[in-house]
TORVOGU-542267 format. One record per residue (C-alpha): residue in three letters; y negated, z, x. Coordinates in pm, 1 decimal, always signed. Layout:
BEGIN
@code: ala, Y: Y, Z: Z, X: X
...
***
This chain:
BEGIN
@code: met, Y: +1210.8, Z: +5587.4, X: -2339.4
@code: arg, Y: +1438.9, Z: +5601.1, X: -2037.9
@code: thr, Y: +1625.8, Z: +5290.1, X: -2149.8
@code: gln, Y: +1298.1, Z: +5107.4, X: -2199.9
@code: arg, Y: +1184.6, Z: +5196.0, X: -1846.4
@code: arg, Y: +1517.0, Z: +5081.8, X: -1706.1
@code: leu, Y: +1486.4, Z: +4751.4, X: -1890.2
@code: ser, Y: +1129.6, Z: +4709.6, X: -1768.0
@code: arg, Y: +1234.5, Z: +4774.2, X: -1407.0
@code: thr, Y: +1526.9, Z: +4534.0, X: -1443.5
@code: ala, Y: +1298.8, Z: +4269.2, X: -1585.9
@code: leu, Y: +1052.9, Z: +4315.8, X: -1298.1
@code: leu, Y: +1333.1, Z: +4289.1, X: -1043.5
@code: val, Y: +1462.5, Z: +3969.5, X: -1204.8
@code: val, Y: +1114.4, Z: +3816.7, X: -1207.2
@code: ala, Y: +1053.6, Z: +3919.6, X: -844.5
@code: ala, Y: +1392.1, Z: +3788.1, X: -729.2
@code: thr, Y: +1336.3, Z: +3462.1, X: -914.0
@code: gly, Y: +998.2, Z: +3428.1, X: -748.2
@code: leu, Y: +1152.1, Z: +3481.5, X: -406.0
@code: val, Y: +1428.7, Z: +3228.1, X: -466.4
@code: val, Y: +1190.3, Z: +2969.3, X: -605.8
@code: gly, Y: +939.3, Z: +3040.0, X: -331.0
@code: cys, Y: +1197.5, Z: +2993.5, X: -57.1
@code: gly, Y: +1311.8, Z: +2656.5, X: -184.6
@code: glu, Y: +971.3, Z: +2539.2, X: -296.8
@code: val, Y: +907.3, Z: +2168.0, X: -275.1
@code: asp, Y: +557.9, Z: +2048.2, X: -197.5
@code: pro, Y: +427.1, Z: +1895.1, X: -524.2
@code: asn, Y: +256.7, Z: +1615.6, X: -330.5
@code: gln, Y: +584.8, Z: +1532.2, X: -159.1
@code: arg, Y: +770.6, Z: +1532.4, X: -492.2
@code: phe, Y: +504.1, Z: +1309.6, X: -648.5
@code: ala, Y: +531.1, Z: +1068.3, X: -353.8
@code: glu, Y: +909.4, Z: +1055.0, X: -399.4
@code: leu, Y: +864.3, Z: +965.0, X: -765.9
@code: asn, Y: +635.8, Z: +680.6, X: -656.8
@code: ser, Y: +832.3, Z: +541.8, X: -364.7
@code: thr, Y: +841.3, Z: +179.2, X: -484.7
@code: asn, Y: +579.0, Z: -59.1, X: -615.8
@code: ile, Y: +739.0, Z: -73.8, X: -960.2
@code: gln, Y: +715.3, Z: +305.4, X: -984.7
@code: arg, Y: +355.7, Z: +302.6, X: -863.1
@code: leu, Y: +254.0, Z: +41.6, X: -1119.4
@code: val, Y: +421.3, Z: +234.3, X: -1400.5
@code: thr, Y: +234.0, Z: +549.4, X: -1292.7
@code: leu, Y: -96.1, Z: +361.8, X: -1288.4
@code: tyr, Y: -19.8, Z: +197.4, X: -1624.2
@code: gly, Y: +35.1, Z: +545.2, X: -1769.6
@code: ala, Y: -289.7, Z: +666.0, X: -1612.9
@code: phe, Y: -470.9, Z: +373.3, X: -1774.6
@code: gln, Y: -319.6, Z: +465.6, X: -2111.6
@code: ser, Y: -420.9, Z: +829.8, X: -2076.0
@code: arg, Y: -783.4, Z: +722.2, X: -2036.8
@code: asn, Y: -778.0, Z: +457.2, X: -2310.6
@code: glu, Y: -643.3, Z: +621.6, X: -2625.7
@code: leu, Y: -283.5, Z: +547.2, X: -2517.0
@code: trp, Y: -337.7, Z: +170.4, X: -2501.4
@code: gly, Y: -225.3, Z: -19.9, X: -2195.1
@code: pro, Y: -453.5, Z: -266.2, X: -2017.3
@code: arg, Y: -518.4, Z: -587.7, X: -2209.7
@code: asp, Y: -457.5, Z: -815.1, X: -1910.1
@code: asp, Y: -414.8, Z: -843.5, X: -1535.8
@code: ala, Y: -789.6, Z: -835.8, X: -1464.9
@code: ala, Y: -844.7, Z: -514.5, X: -1665.9
@code: phe, Y: -548.6, Z: -346.0, X: -1496.1
@code: lys, Y: -660.7, Z: -440.8, X: -1145.2
@code: gln, Y: -1017.6, Z: -334.2, X: -1219.7
@code: phe, Y: -887.7, Z: +4.0, X: -1335.4
@code: val, Y: -672.9, Z: +48.6, X: -1023.8
@code: gln, Y: -968.0, Z: -40.8, X: -799.5
@code: gly, Y: -1167.3, Z: +232.6, X: -972.1
@code: val, Y: -911.7, Z: +503.3, X: -893.0
@code: ser, Y: -1021.3, Z: +723.0, X: -604.9
@code: pro, Y: -864.3, Z: +640.7, X: -267.2
@code: lys, Y: -734.0, Z: +999.5, X: -247.6
@code: lys, Y: -546.5, Z: +962.9, X: -577.2
@code: leu, Y: -414.5, Z: +621.5, X: -476.6
@code: glu, Y: -294.3, Z: +763.5, X: -145.9
@code: arg, Y: -112.7, Z: +1039.1, X: -332.0
@code: ile, Y: +107.0, Z: +780.1, X: -504.3
@code: gly, Y: +150.0, Z: +571.1, X: -191.7
@code: val, Y: -113.4, Z: +303.3, X: -246.4
@code: asp, Y: -344.5, Z: +187.1, X: +30.2
@code: ala, Y: -685.0, Z: +146.2, X: -135.6
@code: ser, Y: -765.6, Z: -144.6, X: +98.8
@code: ser, Y: -461.6, Z: -347.2, X: -13.4
@code: ile, Y: -420.5, Z: -280.7, X: -385.3
@code: asp, Y: -282.6, Z: -629.2, X: -456.0
@code: gln, Y: +34.3, Z: -540.7, X: -262.8
@code: ile, Y: +153.0, Z: -298.3, X: -531.7
@code: phe, Y: +161.5, Z: -583.7, X: -783.4
@code: val, Y: +444.3, Z: -745.5, X: -581.7
@code: ser, Y: +810.1, Z: -643.7, X: -588.4
@code: gly, Y: +955.6, Z: -522.4, X: -260.8
@code: arg, Y: +1295.9, Z: -656.9, X: -366.5
@code: asp, Y: +1221.8, Z: -1019.3, X: -456.4
@code: gly, Y: +876.3, Z: -1055.6, X: -298.5
@code: glu, Y: +726.9, Z: -1195.0, X: -620.3
@code: pro, Y: +446.9, Z: -1062.7, X: -839.4
@code: phe, Y: +563.9, Z: -837.3, X: -1122.0
@code: asn, Y: +545.7, Z: -942.8, X: -1484.2
@code: val, Y: +355.8, Z: -677.0, X: -1679.0
@code: arg, Y: +364.8, Z: -620.9, X: -2056.4
@code: tyr, Y: -0.9, Z: -570.9, X: -2135.8
@code: gly, Y: -145.3, Z: -391.7, X: -2436.3
@code: val, Y: +153.1, Z: -160.2, X: -2485.4
@code: arg, Y: +75.9, Z: +146.3, X: -2693.4
@code: gly, Y: +197.0, Z: +477.8, X: -2554.7
@code: ala, Y: +275.6, Z: +795.5, X: -2745.8
@code: val, Y: +135.0, Z: +1147.1, X: -2728.7
@code: lys, Y: +481.9, Z: +1293.4, X: -2670.5
@code: gly, Y: +570.2, Z: +1028.0, X: -2414.1
@code: ser, Y: +706.7, Z: +678.7, X: -2429.3
@code: asn, Y: +1005.5, Z: +491.4, X: -2297.9
@code: glu, Y: +845.3, Z: +149.5, X: -2331.4
@code: pro, Y: +924.1, Z: -101.4, X: -2056.6
@code: val, Y: +603.4, Z: -225.9, X: -1894.9
@code: val, Y: +674.2, Z: -359.7, X: -1543.8
@code: phe, Y: +935.2, Z: -631.2, X: -1480.4
@code: glu, Y: +1059.2, Z: -801.9, X: -1166.9
@code: ala, Y: +1016.4, Z: -1179.4, X: -1182.6
@code: ser, Y: +1342.1, Z: -1290.2, X: -1015.6
@code: gly, Y: +1522.0, Z: -979.8, X: -897.5
@code: val, Y: +1827.8, Z: -980.8, X: -674.9
@code: asp, Y: +2176.1, Z: -1120.2, X: -742.1
@code: gly, Y: +2101.4, Z: -1198.2, X: -1106.9
@code: lys, Y: +1968.1, Z: -849.7, X: -1182.6
@code: arg, Y: +1603.8, Z: -754.2, X: -1227.7
@code: met, Y: +1440.0, Z: -412.2, X: -1221.1
@code: val, Y: +1239.4, Z: -294.6, X: -1520.1
@code: gly, Y: +999.7, Z: +2.2, X: -1504.1
@code: phe, Y: +958.2, Z: +222.8, X: -1810.9
@code: leu, Y: +671.7, Z: +454.1, X: -1905.7
@code: asn, Y: +904.3, Z: +755.1, X: -1888.1
@code: ala, Y: +907.2, Z: +706.0, X: -1507.6
@code: thr, Y: +1253.6, Z: +551.2, X: -1497.3
@code: gln, Y: +1362.0, Z: +213.3, X: -1368.7
@code: arg, Y: +1671.4, Z: +18.9, X: -1456.2
@code: glu, Y: +1835.4, Z: -291.5, X: -1317.7
@code: val, Y: +1916.4, Z: -527.3, X: -1606.6
@code: asp, Y: +2081.0, Z: -864.1, X: -1664.5
@code: ala, Y: +1898.1, Z: -1167.4, X: -1804.5
@code: ala, Y: +1982.6, Z: -1098.1, X: -2170.5
@code: glu, Y: +1862.1, Z: -736.6, X: -2160.5
@code: tyr, Y: +1555.0, Z: -841.4, X: -1964.0
@code: glu, Y: +1456.3, Z: -1086.1, X: -2240.0
@code: arg, Y: +1518.2, Z: -827.3, X: -2514.5
@code: leu, Y: +1305.8, Z: -568.6, X: -2332.4
@code: trp, Y: +1028.8, Z: -818.4, X: -2261.7
@code: glu, Y: +1014.7, Z: -939.7, X: -2623.2
@code: gln, Y: +1095.0, Z: -622.9, X: -2815.4
@code: gly, Y: +1003.5, Z: -338.7, X: -2583.0
@code: ala, Y: +1202.7, Z: -16.9, X: -2617.5
@code: ala, Y: +1346.1, Z: -143.2, X: -2947.6
@code: gly, Y: +1524.6, Z: -409.7, X: -2740.4
@code: ala, Y: +1694.6, Z: -151.5, X: -2520.7
@code: asn, Y: +1965.6, Z: -82.1, X: -2778.0
@code: pro, Y: +1983.6, Z: -378.4, X: -3012.9
@code: arg, Y: +2144.5, Z: -316.1, X: -3351.6
@code: thr, Y: +2452.3, Z: -517.8, X: -3430.6
***
C-alpha cells in the first residue's frame, strides 16, 4: 500500500512538473497556425484540405469551385491563416515568381492524411519551383520532378526504376 501511494505521489509530481514546464513555454496556437501558413502556397494547401474535409475528401473540381469555397470561409477563419477576406485572389499568386499557382484539381485525400501535391508554382526561381503537399509540406523541385508530381501525384515523388 505504501509503495502504491509513493508511486501515485510520484506520478502526480511528474504530471504537475510537466504541466509547469509545458505551461511556461506554451506557444499560442493561433501564432503557431499563422507560422504554418506564412506563404500563399501554404495557405492554399490549407484551404484545399479544408475543402476536402467538407467534400468527402475530394478536392475542388476547378478554379471557380475553389475560389467560391474560399469566398465562403468566414473572414475570421481566413484571417487566422493570414488571408485578407477583401483580397482573396492574392493568395492564388506566388510570392516568389509573382505568377498564379497551378493547382491539381479533383485530388482525392485520405482519412489518415495525404501527401499528394496540389499547389505548384508556375515558373519558380532559378530553375526550381515550389510544390505544396496536402501534408502541409512544401518542396522546391527541378523541372523533371515537377512534371512527375503534376502528372502522377505522390506516386511521382519516388519513381520506380
